[in-house]
C-alpha positions in Angstrom: 127.0 -25.2 114.9 125.5 -22.7 112.6 124.3 -19.5 114.3 122.3 -18.4 111.3 118.6 -19.4 111.0 117.7 -21.8 108.2 117.7 -20.2 104.8 120.0 -17.3 105.8 123.3 -17.8 104.0 126.1 -15.4 104.7 128.0 -14.2 101.6 131.7 -14.6 101.8 133.4 -11.8 103.7 130.2 -10.3 105.1 128.8 -10.7 108.6 125.2 -11.9 108.9 122.6 -9.2 109.3 120.3 -9.4 112.3 117.8 -7.2 110.5 115.2 -9.1 108.5 115.1 -8.2 104.8 112.8 -5.4 103.9 112.8 -3.8 107.4 114.1 -0.3 107.9 115.9 0.5 111.1 116.1 4.1 112.3 118.8 5.2 114.7 117.6 5.8 118.3 117.4 9.3 119.7 120.3 8.4 122.0 122.5 7.6 119.0 121.6 10.8 117.3 122.4 12.9 120.4 125.7 11.1 120.9 126.7 11.9 117.3 125.7 15.5 117.8 128.0 15.7 120.8 130.8 14.1 118.8 130.3 16.3 115.7 132.4 19.3 116.9 135.6 17.2 116.6 135.1 17.0 112.8 134.6 20.8 112.6 137.6 21.4 114.8 139.8 19.1 112.7 138.7 20.8 109.5 139.3 24.3 111.0 142.7 23.1 112.2 143.6 22.0 108.7 142.5 25.3 107.3 144.4 27.4 109.9 147.6 25.4 110.2 148.2 23.6 106.9 146.6 25.8 104.3 147.3 29.3 105.9 145.9 31.5 103.1 143.5 34.3 103.8 140.6 32.4 102.3 141.5 29.3 104.4 141.6 31.4 107.6 138.1 32.7 106.8 136.9 29.2 106.0 138.5 28.0 109.3 136.6 30.5 111.3 133.4 29.6 109.5 134.0 25.9 110.2 134.8 26.6 113.8 131.6 28.5 114.4 129.6 25.9 112.5 131.0 23.4 115.0 129.0 25.0 117.7 125.7 24.1 116.1 125.6 20.3 116.7 126.3 20.5 120.5 123.8 23.4 120.9 121.2 21.3 119.1 122.0 18.3 121.4 121.8 20.6 124.4 118.4 21.8 123.3 117.2 18.2 122.9 118.6 17.3 126.4 117.0 20.4 127.9 113.6 19.6 126.3 113.7 16.1 127.7 115.1 17.2 131.0 118.1 15.0 130.7 121.7 15.6 131.7 124.1 16.2 128.8 126.6 13.9 130.4 130.4 13.7 129.6 129.8 14.1 125.9 128.3 17.5 126.4 131.2 18.6 128.6 133.8 17.3 126.2 132.1 19.1 123.2 132.0 22.5 124.8 135.4 22.2 126.5 137.0 21.2 123.2 135.3 24.1 121.3 136.3 26.6 123.9 139.9 25.3 124.1 140.5 25.1 120.4 138.7 28.5 119.8 141.2 30.0 122.2 144.1 28.4 120.4 142.8 29.4 117.0 142.3 33.0 118.2 145.8 33.2 119.7 147.3 32.0 116.4 145.3 34.4 114.3 144.7 37.5 116.4 
């Protein structure tokens, strides 16, 4: 039994799209906020690489800049949640705990 509507062929190796052609789908606010909560992990990973693997003076400066930039996405997500009077949930807790924990580790290694 074919799950695709008539006239909708699926090219080899590609899954069928449930979005009709020509329609633009924007991400929901919830998806944007979840991505903002998860974004610090990328900044932490980049700072970790700069601090631990590269280890030059310029890399240490770049690592601190990356670390502090990692605070922006969760602060924006917190502002969105506060404006909508919603709880940040476990994503918010994880983002801030990870930033504080890795900030302490980075500081201990480069103080």
